[in-house]
Structure formats: structure tokens, C-alpha cells
C-alpha angles and dihedrals in degrees: 000000000000122000090248091053090049091052091048091048091048091051091047091052091049092049092049092053098042113110097344102087117264119268116219144100119303113247112279094017100094127116112294094018127098115264119250092243095050091229097103089243120157115277116272124229126234111259120258137096118329113264118260116237112270112261117244090234133025109255116241109256119186113250092240090056091047090053093047092048094049093044090051090050090047092051093046093045093052093048091043094047090237100160095180093057092042090054092045091051091045091054091048092050091050091047093053105025098160091052095052105027097090092051092047091050089051090049093047092050104038115018111124092226117075092211092058091047090049095048091047091049090051092052090049088054090054089058090066090207113160091208086074095064093102091046091055092044091055091046089057083075096053116128090235118082089209091059092045091049092051092045090055090047090050091054089050090054088060090057114182091002088071097054089119087066095052093101090052091050091047090053091050091046091055103035114026114116094220118079093209090055092049090050092048090050091050092050090047091051091054090053095043091050092046096248098119 
């Protein structure tokens, strides 16, 4: 299956589950695990609408809609503490960085929730893309210490390619109010300067 087909399929799965209840096995009721009732009965499904039959082919979804769908799922999963969906989105972002990077930058800069901004900043750091240096530099000024910490970490991931941001990191290391942010800036400086 091509990467594009995987992204389309992922978006289709997310759309199918959005707002309808999620179909799946209840925790502890999977194959090889004891059932929740202790009777050995077949696993029960989470309530919601019955699943539609799987299409023979994945419908063509415009890339913009795929991005919007996945970003909506990302946002909802972070706010809802849905680790499985967060990890699935993370893997999709890393598999198609050019497709999702602009939306992640927008999320890191402008989402109303600091957790979403911080998670988006962290994913951008994982991309190790030197074109993001100015994005990380601007995020060092975010009002959230979590975003600033992840922006410093992201610059550290770029290592020597982020030498132009060393002065920004030094300022954060010396002046940021949050100890975790200062530590992240110090670690990033070691990496940027080639000391670690």
C-alpha cells in the first residue's frame, strides 16, 4: 500500500470514528485475555452506530481534507488524553512530513490550548528540518513553558544546523522563568555547539 493510500485510509478511519462512538473491543476483552464478565463470552463492542461494510477501494479524499481531518483528530486526541490516537497521528505526521508540516506549524503557533501547541512543537522537532529554525526561535517566546521547552528541544535536534539560534537559546537558558525550559535550552546549546 502506498504512503498516500495509508494516509487516506487513516483519515477515513478517523472520519468513521468521529462523533459516532468508537467501535472496538472493550479493554481486557481481546483474544487471549479473560473476558470482563468472567464467563468466557465473546468480546462485546462499544456502543454506537453499526459499522458500515468496508469499501472495496479507498475513496479519493483531497489532500487538504486529509490534513484537516488528521489535525482535528490530533487536537481532539490531545485534549481527550487519547494516547493511541496521538501516537497514530504522530506516526502519520512523521511518515508524510511535507504534507503535514504547514498545519503543524500553524497548530504550534496559534492553537488556543497550550498542550496542543506543545505537542505540535514536539512533532516538528522530530522532523529535524532546518527550515523550522525560525519557527522554533519564535516559539521560544510562547507564553507556555511547555511550548518553550519543546521549542528549545527542537532546536537541539537540529544540532549544528541551528547555530544561528545559539544566542536565542543562551538568552532562554539564562532568563526563562521555568527551570525545565532553562534545562532544555542548556541541553540544546550543547547539541548545537557540538558538545553533546
